[in-house]
C-alpha positions as CSV (number, residue, x, y, z in Angstrom):
1,M,19.6,-12.6,8.1
2,E,20.7,-9.5,6.1
3,R,17.5,-9.6,4.0
4,D,15.5,-8.9,7.2
5,I,17.1,-5.5,7.6
6,P,15.0,-2.9,5.9
7,R,16.8,-0.6,3.5
8,V,15.3,2.4,1.7
9,I,16.2,2.6,-1.9
10,K,14.1,5.6,-3.0
11,V,12.6,8.6,-1.2
12,R,10.6,11.5,-2.3
13,P,9.1,14.0,0.2
14,G,5.4,14.9,-0.4
15,S,3.0,17.5,1.0
16,G,2.7,18.0,4.7
17,R,5.0,15.5,6.4
18,I,4.5,12.7,4.0
19,L,7.4,10.5,2.7
20,R,7.0,8.5,-0.4
21,L,9.6,5.7,-0.2
22,R,10.4,2.2,-1.4
23,F,12.2,-0.5,0.5
24,A,14.6,-2.9,-1.1
25,G,12.6,-6.0,-2.2
26,D,9.3,-4.1,-2.5
27,R,7.5,-3.7,-5.8
28,H,5.6,-0.6,-4.8
29,D,6.2,2.6,-3.0
30,H,4.9,3.4,0.5
31,E,3.4,6.7,1.4
32,I,3.9,7.3,5.1
33,D,2.9,10.2,7.3
34,I,5.4,11.1,9.9
35,T,3.4,14.0,11.4
36,G,2.6,12.0,14.6
37,L,6.3,11.1,15.1
38,I,7.4,14.8,14.7
39,A,4.7,16.0,16.9
40,R,5.6,13.6,19.7
41,S,9.3,14.1,19.6
42,L,11.5,17.0,20.7
43,H,14.1,15.4,18.5
44,F,12.1,15.6,15.3
45,A,10.4,18.9,16.3
46,P,12.5,21.0,14.0
47,L,10.9,19.3,11.0
48,M,7.4,20.4,12.0
49,D,7.6,23.9,10.6
50,D,10.5,23.7,8.1
51,D,9.2,22.7,4.8
52,A,12.6,23.4,3.1
53,S,14.5,21.1,5.2
54,F,11.9,18.3,5.3
55,A,12.1,18.3,1.5
56,K,15.7,17.6,1.7
57,A,15.4,14.1,3.1
58,V,18.2,11.8,1.8
59,I,19.1,8.2,2.0
60,V,22.1,7.5,4.3
61,E,24.2,4.5,5.3
62,D,23.5,2.5,2.1
63,G,19.8,2.7,2.9
64,L,19.8,2.0,6.5
65,G,18.0,5.3,7.2
66,L,17.1,8.8,6.0
67,A,18.7,12.0,7.2
68,W,17.8,15.8,7.1
69,P,20.2,18.8,7.0
70,I,19.4,19.7,10.6
71,E,22.1,19.3,13.2
72,T,21.3,17.7,16.6
73,K,23.7,17.2,19.5
74,W,24.2,13.7,18.1
75,G,24.7,14.8,14.4
76,P,22.4,15.2,11.6
77,L,18.8,14.5,12.2
78,D,18.0,11.0,11.0
79,L,15.5,8.2,11.1
80,S,16.2,4.5,10.6
81,A,14.8,2.4,7.9
82,S,13.5,-0.2,10.5
83,K,11.4,2.7,12.2
84,L,10.2,3.8,8.8
85,R,9.2,0.2,8.0
86,R,7.3,-0.1,11.2
87,I,5.4,3.2,10.5
88,A,4.6,2.0,6.9
89,E,3.2,-1.3,8.3
90,E,1.1,0.4,11.0
91,Q,-0.3,2.9,8.6
92,L,-1.2,0.1,6.0
93,G,-3.2,-1.7,8.8
94,A,-5.0,1.6,9.6
95,D,-6.9,1.7,6.3
């Protein structure tokens, strides 16, 4: 069952609000655009106009997600690997 839990093993922010990342068990990187997520969410809104903070995405919790150096009332701004995997799969199907 543990294999079914997505884990991020590599992340590199790109231009705009693109994340280039790799999940454990994958042989290639995924390039995902999280502009829509940021635009629809007050929680992620601080990332919309803050290129410097967006570029500081780091892997957290042994790959269970990413976090940015922006504090929210719940702690650092983060996004789960499961959500990132869903976005990657949706965007792959959009081509």
